[in-house]
C-alpha positions as CSV (number, residue, x, y, z in Angstrom):
1,M,-39.7,42.3,-7.5
2,E,-36.2,42.6,-8.8
3,D,-35.1,40.0,-11.4
4,K,-31.3,40.6,-11.5
5,K,-29.1,38.5,-9.3
6,I,-27.2,40.2,-6.6
7,Y,-23.9,38.7,-5.5
8,D,-23.5,40.6,-2.3
9,L,-25.3,38.2,0.0
10,E,-26.0,40.8,2.7
11,E,-27.8,43.0,0.1
12,R,-29.5,40.0,-1.6
13,S,-30.9,38.7,1.7
14,Y,-32.1,42.2,2.6
15,I,-33.9,42.6,-0.8
16,F,-35.4,39.2,-0.3
17,A,-36.8,40.2,3.2
18,K,-38.1,43.4,1.7
19,N,-39.8,41.6,-1.1
20,C,-41.4,39.2,1.3
21,R,-42.8,42.2,3.2
22,L,-44.1,43.9,0.1
23,L,-45.9,40.7,-0.9
24,I,-47.5,40.3,2.5
25,Q,-48.9,43.8,2.2
26,S,-50.6,42.9,-1.0
27,L,-52.2,39.6,0.1
28,P,-55.9,39.5,1.2
29,K,-56.3,40.1,4.9
30,N,-57.6,36.8,6.4
31,L,-56.5,34.9,9.5
32,S,-54.2,32.4,7.8
33,N,-52.5,35.1,5.6
34,I,-52.0,37.4,8.6
35,E,-50.5,34.6,10.8
36,D,-48.4,33.0,8.1
37,G,-47.4,36.5,6.9
38,K,-46.1,37.4,10.4
39,Q,-44.0,34.2,10.5
40,L,-42.7,34.9,6.9
41,I,-41.7,38.4,7.9
42,R,-39.8,37.1,11.0
43,S,-38.0,34.2,9.2
44,S,-37.1,36.1,6.0
45,G,-35.6,39.0,8.1
46,S,-33.8,36.6,10.3
47,I,-31.9,35.2,7.2
48,A,-30.5,38.6,6.5
49,A,-29.8,39.5,10.2
50,N,-28.0,36.2,11.0
51,Y,-25.9,36.5,7.8
52,I,-24.8,40.0,8.9
53,E,-24.0,38.7,12.3
54,A,-22.0,35.9,10.8
55,N,-19.9,38.4,9.0
56,E,-19.2,40.2,12.3
57,K,-18.1,36.9,13.7
58,L,-16.3,36.5,17.0
59,G,-14.6,33.4,15.8
60,E,-14.9,30.5,13.4
61,K,-17.4,28.7,15.6
62,D,-19.6,31.8,15.9
63,F,-19.4,32.2,12.1
64,K,-20.7,28.7,11.4
65,F,-23.3,28.9,14.2
66,R,-24.8,32.1,12.7
67,L,-24.7,30.7,9.2
68,R,-26.6,27.6,10.4
69,I,-29.2,29.7,12.0
70,A,-29.6,31.7,8.7
71,R,-29.9,28.4,6.8
72,K,-32.5,27.2,9.3
73,E,-34.5,30.4,8.8
74,A,-34.3,30.0,5.0
75,K,-35.8,26.5,5.4
76,E,-38.6,27.9,7.6
77,T,-39.2,30.7,5.1
78,V,-39.8,28.1,2.4
79,L,-42.5,26.5,4.6
80,W,-44.4,29.8,5.1
81,L,-44.1,30.7,1.4
82,K,-45.5,27.2,0.4
83,L,-48.4,27.6,2.7
84,L,-49.2,31.1,1.4
85,K,-48.8,29.9,-2.2
86,D,-51.2,27.0,-1.7
87,L,-53.9,29.3,-0.3
88,N,-53.4,32.4,-2.6
89,Y,-53.7,31.3,-6.2
90,N,-53.8,34.9,-7.5
91,F,-50.3,35.4,-6.3
92,D,-48.8,32.2,-7.6
93,S,-46.0,33.8,-9.7
94,E,-44.9,36.2,-7.0
95,L,-44.8,33.5,-4.4
96,E,-43.0,31.1,-6.7
97,T,-40.3,33.7,-7.4
98,L,-39.8,34.2,-3.6
99,L,-39.8,30.4,-3.1
100,N,-37.0,30.1,-5.7
101,E,-35.0,32.8,-4.0
102,A,-35.4,31.2,-0.6
103,E,-34.2,27.9,-1.9
104,E,-31.2,29.6,-3.6
105,L,-30.3,31.4,-0.4
106,R,-30.5,28.1,1.5
107,K,-28.2,26.5,-1.0
108,I,-25.7,29.3,-0.9
109,L,-25.6,29.2,2.9
110,S,-25.2,25.5,2.9
111,A,-22.3,25.8,0.4
112,I,-20.6,28.5,2.7
113,I,-21.0,26.2,5.7
114,N,-19.6,23.2,3.9
115,K,-16.6,25.2,2.7
116,S,-15.7,26.8,6.0
């Protein structure tokens, strides 16, 4: 996983979604990891996709709407990462890194929403 911070939010959210997928590939294949992993893949990718859509806004209302969806997906991503972390002790540091990034993305999206 990449340590340096990226300030292009489209790129940063893409890398986050990619890192979530890479982690899922390395987890043990059991029912909870598979199901939680599917949800994590969907929600992490949705952060990036909705942020991209927000930047292609049709108007100010559409911009805020897409950002709110991206923030909601970031919150959901935190849930899946916490569940995976609680059940996969061998991947604690990788999951903690992703959890921190999900929280940072959520905070950034909240700040953009509040300022627009």
